C-alpha angles and dihedrals in degrees: 000000000000124000126233114262093243089064093047100048119087117169088194089062099041141329092217123091137175113216129187129192120191136193119236136220095029090298118160124231096182138348130041125318104224092198097057101019091232119141120220095174092119089070094066093075092045090055092046093048092048092047092052092044092053091048088062090057102041128062089241122111117211108227096176140342139184127192112208132183097272104009145019137222127212128180110208134192115205106224102201093167091058093051093046090054094056118110122227089260092053094049092050092045093049093046091050089056090065104022138027096244122203132300087255093054091044090054089048091051090052088053093245115159115262127200117240091256091051092049091049090051091048089052091053091051092044089056088060091045092050089054090050092049089063095039118109093209091056091046092051090045092055092043091054093040120134122281092247092074092047089053092052090050090050093241098117132252135268 
């Protein structure tokens, strides 16, 4: 049985990780399904675009990737220094690119005045978001996210 990524990742050992995501039930990600004759080749560019778009948001550098017919590979470098250098504004703006955020973070993004307690709370939440923005599991989750979100972002749908 496989182990969860959080128990496999050790930044002390290495910041580089090879991840694989596979389709199930003979589904096709890209290419031509010989059984049905359907072509899914158009998805390859969507996956590549979404992968590169997410890399701009997360503190993960893409070292290499390959999109195959029923799976893809991606080699990631966790860039802790980049994430730690982000300001509160950068963390909130990046988080809002992949998730809705909270009403508090949305007010902050609109430059509305926040009370000291609200700002302190937002900083607590942003600490968690910063950690997620350099987390491989969150990256893979967003990369594999449903087609509805991709359609909203204008990237296409799978």
